[in-house]
C-alpha positions, 0 to 999 in steps of 0.5 A: 489538489490532492494526490496520491502515486503509487509506483513499484508494481510490476512482475515478480516470480513467486518468492521474489521481492517488490516494493510499493511506493505512494508518494502524497501531496496536497494532504498534511502527511504527518495527520494522515493514517495510510493504507495499503489496499488490493484488489484481485481480478473479480473480487473486493479490494481488501485491506492489506496494511495500515500504518497511523500517523502515530506509526502503528501497524496493522497487517491482513493475516495472509501477509503478516510476516511477508510485507511491511508497511512503512512512511517517512513524512518528511518525503510524504511517501509511504512504503510497503515492502512485499517479500516472499510473493506469492501468485495469491497476492496478485492484484491491483494495489491502492494507496490510501489516505484517511485523517482523524476528521474522515476525509479520505483519498485513494491513488490510481493503483498498481498493479503488481503479477506474480508468476512464474 
């Protein structure tokens, strides 16, 4: 059974940092591209950052220079380090795993709220 479990969300003030984790099981982690998406209330789910199986990363323009995605295959885990948080970063953050062959899985999400 495939599981993606996000953690690390919570309440932060503007300018603060949070680190999200997504721990996976049931997949051959090293073969999957891993992404973080976010969905604000009333909005569509948007891509935040991706780290490919070869460690190449991509970021949405809105988070470039503030967020860093990383992964560790020995731990089957992907992280999203979020610095200099802004109120507009408030959203539910979801982890996605997608394989070369198109199999894809989602976590249930973790809520990040940025407010003073």
